Wavefront OBJ file of the C-alpha trace (Angstrom):
o trace
v 79.434 30.046 -196.518
v 76.202 31.704 -195.574
v 74.348 31.884 -192.301
v 74.061 28.373 -190.804
v 70.463 28.774 -189.681
v 68.095 25.864 -189.789
v 64.672 27.189 -188.883
v 61.294 27.793 -190.404
v 61.654 31.537 -190.154
v 64.805 33.603 -190.169
v 64.689 33.961 -186.391
v 63.740 31.832 -183.444
v 60.207 31.995 -182.274
v 60.063 33.730 -178.974
v 57.735 35.903 -176.981
v 54.577 37.252 -178.593
v 55.608 40.634 -177.253
v 57.551 41.278 -180.463
v 54.222 41.687 -182.271
v 53.637 45.203 -183.493
v 51.359 47.281 -185.675
v 52.610 49.506 -188.453
v 50.988 52.855 -188.984
v 49.803 51.595 -192.383
v 46.589 49.970 -193.513
v 47.284 46.353 -194.313
v 50.162 45.366 -192.018
v 48.331 43.841 -189.097
v 50.571 42.180 -186.563
v 49.753 39.936 -183.705
v 46.500 38.026 -183.135
v 42.952 39.391 -183.171
v 41.982 40.807 -179.828
v 45.534 40.946 -178.552
v 47.040 44.190 -177.335
v 49.297 45.384 -180.104
v 52.337 47.429 -179.367
v 53.683 49.944 -181.863
v 57.457 49.556 -182.273
v 57.863 51.601 -185.382
v 56.054 54.417 -187.136
v 57.010 54.453 -190.790
v 57.672 57.772 -192.442
v 54.814 59.155 -194.481
v 55.402 57.500 -197.859
v 56.200 59.712 -200.789
v 54.417 57.453 -203.267
v 55.528 59.049 -206.539
v 59.082 59.553 -205.305
v 59.160 56.006 -203.989
v 58.196 54.554 -207.389
v 60.239 56.997 -209.471
v 63.529 55.196 -208.879
v 62.053 52.026 -210.340
v 60.954 53.959 -213.443
v 64.376 55.551 -213.897
v 66.130 52.464 -215.321
v 63.336 52.283 -217.948
v 63.346 55.980 -218.724
v 63.868 55.386 -222.463
v 60.785 53.238 -222.609
v 58.939 56.053 -220.870
v 60.362 58.594 -223.357
v 59.380 56.403 -226.303
v 55.953 55.876 -224.836
v 55.405 59.654 -224.486
v 56.858 60.341 -227.910
v 54.568 57.840 -229.532
v 51.667 59.335 -227.634
v 52.525 62.797 -228.927
v 52.779 61.632 -232.560
v 49.598 59.639 -232.129
v 47.721 62.714 -230.844
v 49.007 64.927 -233.688
v 47.886 62.408 -236.313
v 44.539 61.898 -234.602
v 43.845 65.626 -234.639
v 44.857 65.943 -238.263
v 42.225 63.406 -239.390
v 39.238 65.800 -238.727
v 40.997 68.574 -240.747
v 41.305 66.284 -243.773
v 37.739 65.093 -243.283
v 36.537 68.751 -243.237
v 38.465 69.504 -246.381
v 36.888 66.468 -248.081
v 33.410 67.661 -247.075
v 34.093 71.132 -248.462
v 35.122 69.534 -251.790
v 31.489 68.366 -252.129
v 29.670 71.682 -252.493
v 26.517 70.312 -254.171
v 25.111 68.389 -257.098
v 27.459 68.528 -260.075
v 29.747 70.731 -258.007
v 32.415 68.360 -256.646
v 36.173 68.957 -256.800
v 37.166 65.358 -257.480
v 40.878 66.177 -257.970
v 41.207 67.772 -254.540
v 38.869 65.153 -253.013
v 41.088 62.253 -254.269
v 44.197 63.943 -252.948
v 42.538 64.615 -249.579
v 41.301 61.009 -249.270
v 44.845 59.720 -250.083
v 46.306 61.882 -247.328
v 43.525 60.825 -245.013
v 44.353 57.126 -245.637
v 48.077 57.730 -245.035
v 47.397 59.631 -241.780
v 44.943 56.923 -240.601
v 47.492 54.159 -241.201
v 50.162 56.257 -239.397
v 47.795 56.849 -236.529
v 47.110 53.053 -236.166
v 50.816 52.222 -236.409
v 51.954 54.744 -233.772
v 48.993 53.757 -231.562
v 50.308 50.216 -231.642
v 53.844 51.360 -230.815
v 52.480 53.443 -227.964
v 50.587 50.530 -226.424
v 53.539 48.193 -226.912
v 55.992 50.641 -225.256
v 53.513 51.178 -222.401
v 53.230 47.426 -221.767
v 57.025 46.907 -221.837
v 57.388 49.794 -219.364
v 54.805 48.197 -217.054
v 56.337 44.713 -217.219
v 59.869 45.937 -216.533
v 58.826 48.254 -213.753
v 56.856 45.377 -212.190
v 59.974 43.239 -212.119
v 62.129 45.972 -210.558
v 59.518 46.800 -207.865
v 59.206 43.091 -206.873
v 63.009 42.729 -206.771
v 63.105 45.911 -204.663
v 60.539 44.519 -202.263
v 62.306 41.183 -201.989
v 65.671 42.862 -201.317
v 64.007 45.214 -198.789
v 62.551 42.266 -196.833
v 66.081 40.820 -196.637
v 67.487 44.113 -195.300
v 64.955 45.200 -192.739
v 65.371 44.407 -189.066
v 64.025 40.924 -188.336
v 61.420 42.264 -185.917
v 59.360 43.539 -188.887
v 59.300 40.096 -190.517
v 58.524 38.404 -187.209
v 55.731 40.855 -186.472
v 54.147 41.134 -189.915
v 51.406 39.063 -191.481
v 53.311 37.008 -194.059
v 50.226 36.696 -196.241
v 49.851 40.496 -196.293
v 53.492 40.961 -197.296
v 52.955 38.389 -200.056
v 49.841 40.265 -201.201
v 51.874 43.459 -201.424
v 54.561 41.824 -203.501
v 52.153 40.133 -205.901
v 48.664 41.703 -205.915
v 49.553 45.271 -205.137
v 52.413 45.393 -207.699
v 50.015 44.063 -210.333
v 47.450 46.720 -209.447
v 50.196 49.426 -209.688
v 51.051 48.194 -213.164
v 47.459 47.912 -214.372
v 46.372 51.259 -213.028
v 49.162 53.566 -212.020
v 51.686 53.168 -214.863
v 49.140 52.756 -217.612
v 47.053 55.475 -216.031
v 49.963 57.993 -216.021
v 50.652 57.379 -219.721
v 46.968 57.679 -220.466
v 46.811 60.976 -218.625
v 49.806 62.255 -220.563
v 48.259 61.137 -223.831
v 44.971 62.789 -222.808
v 46.722 66.011 -221.743
v 48.456 66.307 -225.103
v 45.168 65.789 -226.877
v 43.440 68.471 -224.732
v 46.173 71.094 -225.363
v 46.402 70.443 -229.095
v 42.607 70.351 -229.451
v 42.264 73.698 -227.714
v 44.796 75.287 -230.103
v 43.087 73.847 -233.174
v 39.552 74.812 -231.944
v 40.496 78.458 -231.270
v 41.961 78.684 -234.777
v 38.523 77.747 -236.136
v 36.182 79.770 -233.912
v 37.035 81.643 -230.724
v 33.551 82.055 -229.233
v 32.495 78.407 -229.592
v 35.888 77.227 -228.327
v 35.599 79.505 -225.311
v 32.253 77.981 -224.394
v 33.709 74.448 -224.601
v 36.680 75.341 -222.427
v 34.461 77.196 -219.907
v 31.988 74.320 -219.400
v 34.546 71.462 -219.239
v 35.636 72.158 -215.614
v 32.165 70.990 -214.512
v 33.127 67.493 -215.625
v 36.479 67.721 -213.831
v 34.895 68.962 -210.650
v 32.374 66.096 -210.600
v 35.120 63.535 -211.235
v 37.313 64.960 -208.457
v 34.451 65.086 -205.938
v 33.483 61.446 -206.545
v 37.139 60.359 -206.432
v 37.550 61.998 -203.048
v 34.573 60.024 -201.718
v 35.815 56.716 -203.175
v 39.473 56.991 -201.977
v 38.918 55.698 -198.435
v 37.052 52.646 -199.689
v 39.853 51.740 -202.082
v 42.344 51.955 -199.216
v 40.143 49.684 -197.060
v 39.765 47.335 -200.009
v 43.571 46.990 -200.405
v 43.982 46.387 -196.663
v 41.217 43.759 -196.540
v 42.724 42.014 -199.562
v 45.939 41.702 -197.603
v 44.063 40.265 -194.620
v 42.362 37.708 -196.851
v 45.719 36.678 -198.331
v 47.085 36.288 -194.785
v 44.363 33.975 -193.616
v 44.527 31.863 -196.798
v 48.297 31.432 -196.369
v 47.845 30.580 -192.717
v 45.109 27.995 -193.238
v 46.789 26.310 -196.227
v 50.091 26.072 -194.354
v 48.488 24.557 -191.290
v 45.812 22.247 -192.694
v 46.853 19.305 -190.437
v 46.311 21.453 -187.347
v 43.058 22.806 -188.745
v 41.729 19.297 -189.342
v 43.151 17.863 -186.120
v 41.182 20.391 -184.076
v 38.072 20.212 -186.322
v 38.646 23.912 -187.079
v 37.348 23.736 -190.627
v 33.967 25.349 -189.978
v 35.467 28.117 -187.835
v 38.200 28.818 -190.395
v 35.595 29.047 -193.094
v 33.536 31.360 -190.911
v 36.571 33.517 -190.267
v 37.399 33.693 -193.987
v 33.784 34.421 -194.889
v 33.806 37.329 -192.443
v 36.907 38.838 -194.028
v 35.641 38.060 -197.568
v 32.300 39.700 -196.761
v 34.119 42.786 -195.573
v 36.183 42.737 -198.758
v 33.025 42.524 -200.861
v 31.448 45.403 -198.935
v 34.496 47.660 -199.347
v 34.836 46.741 -203.001
v 31.138 47.404 -203.593
v 31.312 50.832 -201.979
v 34.521 51.703 -203.830
v 33.104 50.643 -207.178
v 29.742 52.347 -206.500
v 31.382 55.746 -206.105
v 33.939 55.264 -208.888
v 31.254 54.013 -211.283
v 29.418 57.272 -210.875
v 32.293 59.177 -212.452
v 31.852 58.040 -216.018
v 28.117 58.576 -216.474
v 28.161 61.982 -214.769
v 31.097 63.207 -216.818
v 29.603 61.835 -220.053
v 26.289 63.485 -219.270
v 27.977 66.897 -218.853
v 30.107 66.321 -221.942
v 26.964 65.423 -223.930
v 25.435 68.770 -222.974
v 28.651 70.554 -224.107
v 28.562 68.711 -227.447
v 24.920 69.684 -228.048
v 25.685 73.394 -227.291
v 28.579 73.280 -229.772
v 26.339 71.741 -232.451
v 23.699 74.426 -232.037
v 26.175 77.324 -231.984
v 28.027 75.942 -235.016
v 24.796 75.599 -236.947
v 23.753 79.200 -236.175
v 27.232 80.400 -237.180
v 27.029 78.461 -240.509
v 23.553 79.899 -241.270
v 25.059 83.366 -240.992
v 27.739 82.335 -243.486
v 30.656 82.636 -241.045
v 31.646 78.971 -241.190
v 31.717 76.237 -243.853
v 30.023 72.885 -243.403
v 33.431 71.289 -243.435
v 34.624 73.540 -240.590
v 31.444 72.741 -238.578
v 32.371 69.025 -239.005
v 35.907 69.720 -237.861
v 34.779 71.704 -234.851
v 32.235 69.029 -233.814
v 34.942 66.416 -234.144
v 37.271 68.556 -232.017
v 34.571 69.173 -229.452
v 34.078 65.433 -229.191
v 37.827 64.818 -229.064
v 38.277 67.556 -226.449
v 35.703 65.865 -224.311
v 37.077 62.364 -225.016
v 40.329 62.760 -222.966
v 38.241 63.773 -219.929
v 36.101 60.692 -220.436
v 39.262 58.546 -220.671
v 40.575 60.062 -217.469
v 37.232 59.388 -215.728
v 37.284 55.796 -217.100
v 40.677 55.077 -215.481
v 40.088 57.063 -212.329
v 38.913 54.042 -210.350
v 41.937 52.106 -211.511
v 44.165 55.056 -210.549
v 42.646 55.210 -207.074
v 43.033 51.475 -206.487
v 46.602 51.580 -207.769
v 47.453 54.586 -205.657
v 46.212 52.721 -202.569
v 48.361 49.725 -203.605
v 51.313 51.950 -204.368
v 51.062 53.476 -200.889
v 51.099 50.000 -199.336
v 54.145 48.956 -201.452
v 56.076 52.161 -200.706
v 55.314 51.799 -197.004
v 57.293 48.576 -197.038
v 60.029 50.075 -199.213
v 60.151 53.008 -196.817
v 60.973 50.878 -193.750
v 64.451 51.669 -192.436
v 67.080 49.019 -193.259
v 69.147 47.375 -190.523
v 71.965 49.617 -189.364
v 74.731 49.211 -191.918
v 77.723 47.144 -190.856
v 79.729 47.749 -193.994
v 82.511 49.446 -191.964
v 82.546 46.761 -189.300
v 85.312 44.223 -188.857
v 84.964 40.818 -190.538
v 85.337 38.082 -187.943
v 87.856 35.766 -189.626
v 89.044 33.848 -186.593
v 86.778 32.730 -183.781
v 88.111 30.935 -180.689
v 84.618 30.319 -179.348
v 84.732 32.623 -176.311
v 81.396 34.308 -175.691
v 80.758 36.908 -172.998
v 77.440 38.586 -172.185
v 77.820 41.721 -170.050
v 74.991 43.554 -168.292
v 72.531 42.923 -171.169
v 69.037 44.331 -170.969
v 66.446 43.607 -173.689
v 62.711 43.771 -174.314
v 60.582 43.477 -177.433
v 58.401 46.332 -176.283
v 59.591 49.222 -174.059
v 56.977 48.876 -171.341
v 57.401 45.153 -170.751
v 60.846 44.021 -169.570
v 62.141 40.624 -170.539
v 65.875 40.171 -170.011
v 67.456 42.237 -167.286
v 71.148 42.553 -166.356
v 72.158 39.297 -168.000
v 75.776 38.229 -167.427
v 77.266 35.030 -168.822
v 80.856 34.045 -169.572
v 81.455 31.047 -171.835
v 84.902 29.734 -172.720
v 86.025 27.903 -175.844
v 84.666 24.399 -176.170
v 82.214 24.672 -173.273
v 78.786 23.123 -173.618
v 76.195 25.498 -172.204
v 72.649 24.392 -171.640
v 69.841 26.913 -171.241
v 66.753 25.706 -169.412
v 63.642 27.232 -167.912
v 59.885 27.499 -168.298
v 58.255 28.678 -171.500
v 58.652 32.441 -172.098
v 61.580 32.822 -169.740
v 63.873 34.233 -172.467
v 65.767 31.140 -173.715
v 65.033 31.684 -177.400
v 65.419 35.454 -176.999
v 68.931 34.891 -175.709
v 69.746 32.990 -178.907
v 68.271 35.776 -180.974
v 70.632 38.153 -179.258
v 73.662 35.889 -179.716
v 72.954 35.722 -183.495
v 72.214 39.458 -183.521
v 68.782 38.900 -185.015
v 67.863 41.589 -182.442
v 70.173 44.178 -180.885
v 70.365 44.543 -177.161
v 68.854 47.649 -175.491
v 71.889 48.056 -173.282
v 75.004 46.138 -172.358
v 77.117 44.195 -174.868
v 77.847 40.702 -176.197
v 81.403 39.778 -177.116
v 82.597 36.945 -179.342
v 86.328 36.240 -179.264
v 86.626 39.382 -177.139
v 85.062 41.553 -179.832
v 81.680 43.301 -179.377
v 79.266 41.816 -181.935
v 78.027 45.342 -182.823
v 81.527 45.925 -184.292
v 81.485 42.717 -186.341
v 79.637 42.232 -189.635
v 76.482 40.271 -189.194
v 77.351 37.871 -191.975
v 80.773 36.953 -190.501
v 79.214 36.568 -187.033
v 76.359 34.317 -188.162
v 78.526 32.034 -190.320
v 80.471 31.170 -187.147
v 77.298 29.660 -185.664
v 75.521 26.471 -186.774
v 71.875 26.284 -185.720
v 69.579 23.312 -185.553
v 66.119 24.185 -184.297
v 62.989 22.269 -183.378
v 61.125 23.785 -186.374
v 62.622 22.291 -189.490
v 62.891 24.213 -192.773
v 63.471 22.652 -196.150
v 62.829 24.278 -199.496
v 61.341 22.903 -202.701
v 64.495 21.321 -204.248
v 66.412 18.032 -204.149
v 67.748 16.570 -200.922
v 71.218 17.241 -202.313
v 70.521 20.937 -202.753
v 68.998 21.153 -199.256
v 72.015 19.517 -197.689
v 74.408 21.867 -199.512
v 72.377 24.969 -198.635
v 74.912 26.167 -196.105
v 77.952 25.077 -198.130
v 77.228 25.046 -201.913
v 80.845 24.216 -202.730
v 80.870 20.974 -200.724
v 81.737 17.856 -202.583
v 79.363 14.846 -202.752
v 81.820 12.918 -200.599
v 81.634 15.561 -197.866
v 77.847 15.651 -198.147
v 77.519 11.857 -197.813
v 79.903 11.844 -194.842
v 77.751 14.471 -193.092
v 74.605 12.473 -193.877
v 76.151 9.362 -192.383
v 77.190 11.202 -189.244
v 73.560 12.362 -188.918
v 72.322 8.810 -189.640
v 70.369 10.148 -192.624
v 72.320 8.391 -195.367
v 70.549 5.020 -195.172
v 67.016 6.348 -195.403
v 68.018 8.829 -198.187
v 69.471 5.946 -200.190
v 66.256 3.992 -199.692
v 64.287 6.703 -201.510
v 63.567 6.134 -205.212
v 65.896 8.891 -206.404
v 68.290 8.953 -203.410
v 69.902 12.357 -202.945
v 68.155 13.615 -206.042
v 64.734 13.112 -204.489
v 62.666 16.292 -204.763
v 61.462 17.736 -201.422
v 57.984 19.219 -201.688
v 57.185 22.663 -200.344
v 57.729 22.627 -196.607
v 59.039 19.035 -196.875
v 55.541 17.576 -196.635
v 56.611 14.381 -198.461
v 59.051 13.549 -195.626
v 58.305 12.659 -192.022
v 59.161 15.142 -189.311
v 62.011 12.979 -188.116
v 63.470 12.654 -191.655
v 63.319 16.396 -192.106
v 65.118 16.899 -188.833
v 67.884 14.479 -189.833
v 68.494 16.383 -193.077
v 68.632 19.656 -191.116
v 71.200 18.081 -188.719
v 73.235 16.685 -191.616
v 73.180 20.102 -193.308
v 74.723 21.764 -190.237
v 77.274 18.944 -189.831
v 78.443 19.687 -193.365
v 79.267 23.315 -192.523
v 81.351 22.502 -189.407
v 80.984 25.936 -187.720
v 83.108 26.796 -184.634
v 80.009 27.414 -182.492
v 76.720 25.558 -182.259
v 73.181 26.406 -181.206
v 70.846 23.486 -180.660
v 67.233 24.167 -179.773
v 65.479 20.893 -179.030
v 67.234 19.568 -182.144
v 66.273 15.965 -181.476
v 62.737 16.542 -180.253
v 61.128 15.085 -183.369
v 63.248 11.946 -183.545
v 62.499 8.505 -182.069
v 64.426 7.424 -179.014
v 66.727 5.000 -180.767
v 67.724 7.544 -183.416
v 68.017 10.200 -180.748
v 70.755 8.209 -179.007
v 72.662 7.918 -182.257
v 72.276 11.620 -182.999
v 73.395 12.524 -179.480
v 76.608 10.565 -180.059
v 77.078 12.373 -183.376
v 76.441 15.727 -181.665
v 78.962 14.842 -178.935
v 81.577 14.270 -181.650
v 80.644 17.455 -183.499
v 80.616 19.567 -180.317
v 84.099 18.377 -179.324
v 86.205 21.554 -179.026
v 83.325 23.775 -180.159
v 81.373 26.215 -177.993
v 77.787 24.955 -177.886
v 74.543 26.483 -176.647
v 71.784 23.921 -176.078
v 68.240 25.014 -175.361
v 66.451 22.093 -173.795
v 63.125 21.174 -172.283
v 64.024 17.531 -171.739
v 66.644 17.885 -169.042
v 67.909 14.359 -169.563
v 69.666 15.586 -172.770
v 71.844 18.174 -171.043
v 73.053 16.466 -167.849
v 76.630 16.323 -169.246
v 76.808 20.014 -170.010
v 79.777 22.037 -168.670
v 77.406 24.804 -167.603
v 73.649 24.904 -167.131
v 71.953 28.301 -167.069
v 68.580 28.303 -165.411
v 66.412 31.181 -166.587
v 63.172 32.533 -165.250
v 61.449 35.786 -166.225
v 64.466 36.924 -168.246
v 67.007 36.400 -165.440
v 69.558 33.691 -164.750
v 68.485 32.527 -161.309
v 70.849 29.546 -161.066
v 73.910 28.250 -162.859
v 76.291 25.406 -162.503
v 76.751 21.725 -163.521
v 73.939 19.225 -163.281
v 75.289 17.775 -160.014
v 75.887 21.196 -158.489
v 72.376 22.369 -159.265
v 70.810 19.202 -157.852
v 72.734 19.720 -154.655
v 71.251 23.209 -154.308
v 67.754 21.739 -154.368
v 66.419 24.923 -155.902
v 64.505 25.793 -159.065
v 66.454 23.393 -161.283
v 66.107 20.570 -158.747
v 62.339 20.925 -158.779
v 62.248 21.253 -162.561
v 64.353 18.163 -163.046
v 62.408 16.036 -160.575
v 59.095 17.157 -162.103
v 60.059 15.458 -165.359
v 60.883 12.154 -163.722
v 58.273 12.025 -160.933
v 55.656 9.331 -161.062
v 52.213 10.333 -162.287
l 1 2 3 4 5 6 7 8 9 10 11 12 13 14 15 16 17 18 19 20 21 22 23 24 25 26 27 28 29 30 31 32 33 34 35 36 37 38 39 40 41 42 43 44 45 46 47 48 49 50 51 52 53 54 55 56 57 58 59 60 61 62 63 64 65 66 67 68 69 70 71 72 73 74 75 76 77 78 79 80 81 82 83 84 85 86 87 88 89 90 91 92 93 94 95 96 97 98 99 100 101 102 103 104 105 106 107 108 109 110 111 112 113 114 115 116 117 118 119 120 121 122 123 124 125 126 127 128 129 130 131 132 133 134 135 136 137 138 139 140 141 142 143 144 145 146 147 148 149 150 151 152 153 154 155 156 157 158 159 160 161 162 163 164 165 166 167 168 169 170 171 172 173 174 175 176 177 178 179 180 181 182 183 184 185 186 187 188 189 190 191 192 193 194 195 196 197 198 199 200 201 202 203 204 205 206 207 208 209 210 211 212 213 214 215 216 217 218 219 220 221 222 223 224 225 226 227 228 229 230 231 232 233 234 235 236 237 238 239 240 241 242 243 244 245 246 247 248 249 250 251 252 253 254 255 256 257 258 259 260 261 262 263 264 265 266 267 268 269 270 271 272 273 274 275 276 277 278 279 280 281 282 283 284 285 286 287 288 289 290 291 292 293 294 295 296 297 298 299 300 301 302 303 304 305 306 307 308 309 310 311 312 313 314 315 316 317 318 319 320 321 322 323 324 325 326 327 328 329 330 331 332 333 334 335 336 337 338 339 340 341 342 343 344 345 346 347 348 349 350 351 352 353 354 355 356 357 358 359 360 361 362 363 364 365 366 367 368 369 370 371 372 373 374 375 376 377 378 379 380 381 382 383 384 385 386 387 388 389 390 391 392 393 394 395 396 397 398 399 400 401 402 403 404 405 406 407 408 409 410 411 412 413 414 415 416 417 418 419 420 421 422 423 424 425 426 427 428 429 430 431 432 433 434 435 436 437 438 439 440 441 442 443 444 445 446 447 448 449 450 451 452 453 454 455 456 457 458 459 460 461 462 463 464 465 466 467 468 469 470 471 472 473 474 475 476 477 478 479 480 481 482 483 484 485 486 487 488 489 490 491 492 493 494 495 496 497 498 499 500 501 502 503 504 505 506 507 508 509 510 511 512 513 514 515 516 517 518 519 520 521 522 523 524 525 526 527 528 529 530 531 532 533 534 535 536 537 538 539 540 541 542 543 544 545 546 547 548 549 550 551 552 553 554 555 556 557 558 559 560 561 562 563 564 565 566 567 568 569 570 571 572 573 574 575 576 577 578 579 580 581 582 583 584 585 586 587 588 589 590 591 592 593 594 595 596 597 598 599 600 601 602 603 604 605 606 607 608 609 610 611 612 613 614 615 616 617 618 619
């Protein structure tokens, strides 16, 4: 059985103070204009090292790719030699060595076919390497997001995280991986070309090698200028993804408040910024190719002139001049190829840095050596607990609560008083700053998170259903449950009748977010799901808030049956739902200011008395 959590996010929405800002372009947390607190400063990402472990499983594809590149380069450089020999076979009119010419052309054809074949193998291996590495990086990101402390998920822009997992990984594949293999291929060509050129003519080759750094210098200078704009471009793309996800997921709210024009204006502002950063990045990167080609053209012209003068003196054959000119062009070509992909490399490096920054976030503290909570009697004790989302703003101070097996504990108080935060701490979504929480007399920091959370069943105000059948949604917390058990739970939650009235019954597909069901229907499925798991402890956070009054009475009766003998924590705003609780905790500003039964608290005529009467006073 997995964690019995029924909520839209993995944690309970609480104070906005958990919002934070990573030291990383792209992860923007909180709302615009709000004061953002920094809870974590990620380590400076080692981009290449961070990606290397995802390349390692595909090392043989990498080796094959590099091997094919090497063979491809050797064959490519052998073609000009054969062409030069063929030219030298044609000395003049009636002075052609046809026998040698035919043999040379045959070899030339074989080498050309071999070059094309190994070129295809090189590209194929490169693509396979990219696709497989893409898959591993995305799996790594997904696993990382399931291992990091929940505060990072709560505090991050979900659209930006999605952009990193999809867009940025694609950019890494398109630019970084293909770029690295291209650079290797180009480097081999450069080294082999230098060797072959110096064998033909030392002085001309020295001129080529001496002038080429000008092209490299220009490329590096322009790349330095463009880098900051590529980083801004990647960050802004993440912001754009965030607002798109936010607006699409909340269209009803957008339309209800006539926010369409403002949302369009907000998106246009981000999109305009994206266009500006992209334009600046591409402006600088587009300068690389023409500048490098201009310099390389000058080098080619110098080689042609020097080769012609050398041939006039009789120190070089026409065929060798042809070979040298081909090599000069091929020596320049790899630098052109590198300049062509430099903009892609810059964009991919910016994306790789964003991806590695997520992969570099520290995991939750391992609980592998902790005890597995196999038996739970339902006793919960909170001792001297202090907690805050940010260090300089206290929330819960010196909290002490003792709950015995089977007690029904209600938690009430104004918004932001710490009710939901207390549940976050009970489930160990967040760890306390000081003090301790014990379940069955065992500190929860000494218990595995999984075994602790499976002892709780949670039904929250915000429903969460995934895109699958109702049957699969109901069995989410207990995949091994029989259909009979599932139907029994649905009947207890009073969901069976309406499910049966649907065209496909329990096999009805739930759309993304459950938009094809009413809010009340979704809530009933969530309640039935938790009834199926039968955990020893329950957490109910306004679990019946979205259900009509008649159904609420039925559900309350079902809850009373389910809570019998189980420790239950009920967060409530409607105080009429918790008057039968064994203990009511009244919270305000992170402290328990009153506690007792409903009657005892009314007799005190304190904070709870005023809160209760305010809900039933005449308007």
